[in-house]
VEXGU-80173 format. One record per residue (C-alpha): residue number from 1; residue in three letters; x negated, y, z negated. Coordinates in steps of 0.5 Angstrom, whole numbers, plus 500, padded with zeros to 3 digits. Layout:
N
<pt><num>NUM</num><residuo>ALA</residuo><xx>X</xx><yy>Y</yy><zz>Z</zz></pt>
...
This chain:
114
<pt><num>1</num><residuo>ILE</residuo><xx>321</xx><yy>281</yy><zz>086</zz></pt>
<pt><num>2</num><residuo>TRP</residuo><xx>319</xx><yy>277</yy><zz>079</zz></pt>
<pt><num>3</num><residuo>ASP</residuo><xx>323</xx><yy>273</yy><zz>075</zz></pt>
<pt><num>4</num><residuo>GLY</residuo><xx>321</xx><yy>273</yy><zz>068</zz></pt>
<pt><num>5</num><residuo>ARG</residuo><xx>318</xx><yy>266</yy><zz>068</zz></pt>
<pt><num>6</num><residuo>LYS</residuo><xx>313</xx><yy>267</yy><zz>074</zz></pt>
<pt><num>7</num><residuo>GLY</residuo><xx>311</xx><yy>274</yy><zz>071</zz></pt>
<pt><num>8</num><residuo>VAL</residuo><xx>309</xx><yy>271</yy><zz>065</zz></pt>
<pt><num>9</num><residuo>SER</residuo><xx>305</xx><yy>265</yy><zz>068</zz></pt>
<pt><num>10</num><residuo>LYS</residuo><xx>301</xx><yy>270</yy><zz>072</zz></pt>
<pt><num>11</num><residuo>SER</residuo><xx>300</xx><yy>274</yy><zz>067</zz></pt>
<pt><num>12</num><residuo>ASP</residuo><xx>297</xx><yy>269</yy><zz>063</zz></pt>
<pt><num>13</num><residuo>VAL</residuo><xx>293</xx><yy>266</yy><zz>068</zz></pt>
<pt><num>14</num><residuo>TYR</residuo><xx>290</xx><yy>273</yy><zz>069</zz></pt>
<pt><num>15</num><residuo>SER</residuo><xx>289</xx><yy>274</yy><zz>061</zz></pt>
<pt><num>16</num><residuo>TYR</residuo><xx>285</xx><yy>267</yy><zz>061</zz></pt>
<pt><num>17</num><residuo>GLU</residuo><xx>281</xx><yy>269</yy><zz>067</zz></pt>
<pt><num>18</num><residuo>ILE</residuo><xx>279</xx><yy>275</yy><zz>063</zz></pt>
<pt><num>19</num><residuo>LEU</residuo><xx>277</xx><yy>271</yy><zz>057</zz></pt>
<pt><num>20</num><residuo>LEU</residuo><xx>273</xx><yy>266</yy><zz>061</zz></pt>
<pt><num>21</num><residuo>LEU</residuo><xx>269</xx><yy>272</yy><zz>064</zz></pt>
<pt><num>22</num><residuo>GLU</residuo><xx>268</xx><yy>275</yy><zz>058</zz></pt>
<pt><num>23</num><residuo>VAL</residuo><xx>265</xx><yy>268</yy><zz>055</zz></pt>
<pt><num>24</num><residuo>LEU</residuo><xx>261</xx><yy>267</yy><zz>061</zz></pt>
<pt><num>25</num><residuo>THR</residuo><xx>258</xx><yy>274</yy><zz>062</zz></pt>
<pt><num>26</num><residuo>ARG</residuo><xx>258</xx><yy>275</yy><zz>054</zz></pt>
<pt><num>27</num><residuo>ARG</residuo><xx>261</xx><yy>282</yy><zz>056</zz></pt>
<pt><num>28</num><residuo>LYS</residuo><xx>267</xx><yy>285</yy><zz>055</zz></pt>
<pt><num>29</num><residuo>PRO</residuo><xx>272</xx><yy>289</yy><zz>060</zz></pt>
<pt><num>30</num><residuo>THR</residuo><xx>272</xx><yy>295</yy><zz>055</zz></pt>
<pt><num>31</num><residuo>ASP</residuo><xx>264</xx><yy>295</yy><zz>055</zz></pt>
<pt><num>32</num><residuo>GLU</residuo><xx>261</xx><yy>302</yy><zz>057</zz></pt>
<pt><num>33</num><residuo>PRO</residuo><xx>260</xx><yy>300</yy><zz>064</zz></pt>
<pt><num>34</num><residuo>PHE</residuo><xx>267</xx><yy>298</yy><zz>066</zz></pt>
<pt><num>35</num><residuo>ASP</residuo><xx>272</xx><yy>304</yy><zz>067</zz></pt>
<pt><num>36</num><residuo>GLY</residuo><xx>278</xx><yy>305</yy><zz>072</zz></pt>
<pt><num>37</num><residuo>ASN</residuo><xx>273</xx><yy>305</yy><zz>078</zz></pt>
<pt><num>38</num><residuo>PHE</residuo><xx>269</xx><yy>299</yy><zz>076</zz></pt>
<pt><num>39</num><residuo>SER</residuo><xx>271</xx><yy>292</yy><zz>072</zz></pt>
<pt><num>40</num><residuo>LEU</residuo><xx>268</xx><yy>286</yy><zz>069</zz></pt>
<pt><num>41</num><residuo>ARG</residuo><xx>272</xx><yy>282</yy><zz>075</zz></pt>
<pt><num>42</num><residuo>GLN</residuo><xx>268</xx><yy>287</yy><zz>080</zz></pt>
<pt><num>43</num><residuo>LEU</residuo><xx>261</xx><yy>285</yy><zz>077</zz></pt>
<pt><num>44</num><residuo>VAL</residuo><xx>262</xx><yy>278</yy><zz>077</zz></pt>
<pt><num>45</num><residuo>ALA</residuo><xx>265</xx><yy>278</yy><zz>084</zz></pt>
<pt><num>46</num><residuo>GLU</residuo><xx>260</xx><yy>282</yy><zz>087</zz></pt>
<pt><num>47</num><residuo>ALA</residuo><xx>255</xx><yy>278</yy><zz>084</zz></pt>
<pt><num>48</num><residuo>PHE</residuo><xx>258</xx><yy>271</yy><zz>087</zz></pt>
<pt><num>49</num><residuo>PRO</residuo><xx>255</xx><yy>267</yy><zz>089</zz></pt>
<pt><num>50</num><residuo>VAL</residuo><xx>248</xx><yy>269</yy><zz>091</zz></pt>
<pt><num>51</num><residuo>ALA</residuo><xx>246</xx><yy>273</yy><zz>085</zz></pt>
<pt><num>52</num><residuo>ILE</residuo><xx>251</xx><yy>270</yy><zz>079</zz></pt>
<pt><num>53</num><residuo>SER</residuo><xx>245</xx><yy>268</yy><zz>075</zz></pt>
<pt><num>54</num><residuo>ASP</residuo><xx>244</xx><yy>276</yy><zz>074</zz></pt>
<pt><num>55</num><residuo>VAL</residuo><xx>251</xx><yy>276</yy><zz>070</zz></pt>
<pt><num>56</num><residuo>ILE</residuo><xx>252</xx><yy>270</yy><zz>067</zz></pt>
<pt><num>57</num><residuo>ASP</residuo><xx>250</xx><yy>270</yy><zz>060</zz></pt>
<pt><num>58</num><residuo>SER</residuo><xx>242</xx><yy>268</yy><zz>060</zz></pt>
<pt><num>59</num><residuo>HIS</residuo><xx>243</xx><yy>263</yy><zz>054</zz></pt>
<pt><num>60</num><residuo>LEU</residuo><xx>248</xx><yy>259</yy><zz>058</zz></pt>
<pt><num>61</num><residuo>LEU</residuo><xx>242</xx><yy>259</yy><zz>064</zz></pt>
<pt><num>62</num><residuo>ASP</residuo><xx>237</xx><yy>258</yy><zz>059</zz></pt>
<pt><num>63</num><residuo>GLU</residuo><xx>231</xx><yy>253</yy><zz>062</zz></pt>
<pt><num>64</num><residuo>SER</residuo><xx>228</xx><yy>249</yy><zz>057</zz></pt>
<pt><num>65</num><residuo>ASN</residuo><xx>222</xx><yy>244</yy><zz>058</zz></pt>
<pt><num>66</num><residuo>ASN</residuo><xx>227</xx><yy>239</yy><zz>056</zz></pt>
<pt><num>67</num><residuo>THR</residuo><xx>232</xx><yy>240</yy><zz>061</zz></pt>
<pt><num>68</num><residuo>THR</residuo><xx>230</xx><yy>237</yy><zz>068</zz></pt>
<pt><num>69</num><residuo>THR</residuo><xx>231</xx><yy>241</yy><zz>074</zz></pt>
<pt><num>70</num><residuo>GLN</residuo><xx>236</xx><yy>236</yy><zz>077</zz></pt>
<pt><num>71</num><residuo>ARG</residuo><xx>240</xx><yy>237</yy><zz>070</zz></pt>
<pt><num>72</num><residuo>SER</residuo><xx>239</xx><yy>244</yy><zz>070</zz></pt>
<pt><num>73</num><residuo>ALA</residuo><xx>242</xx><yy>245</yy><zz>078</zz></pt>
<pt><num>74</num><residuo>ALA</residuo><xx>248</xx><yy>241</yy><zz>076</zz></pt>
<pt><num>75</num><residuo>ARG</residuo><xx>250</xx><yy>245</yy><zz>070</zz></pt>
<pt><num>76</num><residuo>ASN</residuo><xx>249</xx><yy>251</yy><zz>074</zz></pt>
<pt><num>77</num><residuo>GLU</residuo><xx>253</xx><yy>248</yy><zz>079</zz></pt>
<pt><num>78</num><residuo>LEU</residuo><xx>259</xx><yy>247</yy><zz>074</zz></pt>
<pt><num>79</num><residuo>LEU</residuo><xx>258</xx><yy>254</yy><zz>072</zz></pt>
<pt><num>80</num><residuo>MET</residuo><xx>259</xx><yy>257</yy><zz>079</zz></pt>
<pt><num>81</num><residuo>THR</residuo><xx>265</xx><yy>253</yy><zz>079</zz></pt>
<pt><num>82</num><residuo>ILE</residuo><xx>268</xx><yy>256</yy><zz>073</zz></pt>
<pt><num>83</num><residuo>MET</residuo><xx>266</xx><yy>263</yy><zz>075</zz></pt>
<pt><num>84</num><residuo>GLU</residuo><xx>270</xx><yy>261</yy><zz>082</zz></pt>
<pt><num>85</num><residuo>ILE</residuo><xx>276</xx><yy>259</yy><zz>078</zz></pt>
<pt><num>86</num><residuo>GLY</residuo><xx>275</xx><yy>265</yy><zz>074</zz></pt>
<pt><num>87</num><residuo>LEU</residuo><xx>275</xx><yy>270</yy><zz>080</zz></pt>
<pt><num>88</num><residuo>SER</residuo><xx>281</xx><yy>266</yy><zz>083</zz></pt>
<pt><num>89</num><residuo>CYS</residuo><xx>285</xx><yy>267</yy><zz>077</zz></pt>
<pt><num>90</num><residuo>SER</residuo><xx>284</xx><yy>275</yy><zz>077</zz></pt>
<pt><num>91</num><residuo>ARG</residuo><xx>286</xx><yy>276</yy><zz>084</zz></pt>
<pt><num>92</num><residuo>GLU</residuo><xx>289</xx><yy>283</yy><zz>085</zz></pt>
<pt><num>93</num><residuo>SER</residuo><xx>296</xx><yy>280</yy><zz>087</zz></pt>
<pt><num>94</num><residuo>PRO</residuo><xx>299</xx><yy>276</yy><zz>082</zz></pt>
<pt><num>95</num><residuo>ASN</residuo><xx>302</xx><yy>272</yy><zz>088</zz></pt>
<pt><num>96</num><residuo>GLU</residuo><xx>294</xx><yy>270</yy><zz>090</zz></pt>
<pt><num>97</num><residuo>ARG</residuo><xx>292</xx><yy>268</yy><zz>083</zz></pt>
<pt><num>98</num><residuo>MET</residuo><xx>292</xx><yy>260</yy><zz>082</zz></pt>
<pt><num>99</num><residuo>GLU</residuo><xx>297</xx><yy>257</yy><zz>078</zz></pt>
<pt><num>100</num><residuo>MET</residuo><xx>295</xx><yy>255</yy><zz>071</zz></pt>
<pt><num>101</num><residuo>LYS</residuo><xx>296</xx><yy>248</yy><zz>073</zz></pt>
<pt><num>102</num><residuo>GLU</residuo><xx>291</xx><yy>249</yy><zz>078</zz></pt>
<pt><num>103</num><residuo>VAL</residuo><xx>286</xx><yy>252</yy><zz>073</zz></pt>
<pt><num>104</num><residuo>VAL</residuo><xx>287</xx><yy>246</yy><zz>068</zz></pt>
<pt><num>105</num><residuo>ALA</residuo><xx>286</xx><yy>241</yy><zz>074</zz></pt>
<pt><num>106</num><residuo>GLY</residuo><xx>280</xx><yy>244</yy><zz>076</zz></pt>
<pt><num>107</num><residuo>LEU</residuo><xx>277</xx><yy>245</yy><zz>068</zz></pt>
<pt><num>108</num><residuo>ILE</residuo><xx>279</xx><yy>237</yy><zz>068</zz></pt>
<pt><num>109</num><residuo>TRP</residuo><xx>275</xx><yy>236</yy><zz>074</zz></pt>
<pt><num>110</num><residuo>ILE</residuo><xx>269</xx><yy>240</yy><zz>071</zz></pt>
<pt><num>111</num><residuo>ARG</residuo><xx>269</xx><yy>236</yy><zz>064</zz></pt>
<pt><num>112</num><residuo>GLN</residuo><xx>269</xx><yy>229</yy><zz>068</zz></pt>
<pt><num>113</num><residuo>LYS</residuo><xx>263</xx><yy>231</yy><zz>071</zz></pt>
<pt><num>114</num><residuo>THR</residuo><xx>259</xx><yy>233</yy><zz>065</zz></pt>
């Protein structure tokens, strides 16, 4: 049973996840390949972690000659962590989703790493 506040909080986390995955993949959950049987979350979840570079926006992974391999690897690790947060926010059961305070703590940790 949901109390009003908990339900809204879990919906907010889910909505945040959708926004996060849209930004990182440069895809919308309403794009053509996504229908009732396949979702943006499923696309990312199936690619995570081995083939995540196949779904992350290529501009975020753009390797320039000025980027060292070590810095590129660190950036990719941070993107993986952000994707993991996005996936954790969108679990099917609201009770399995991260709390927003956990999301914020994870993002603060990521920010401190940059």
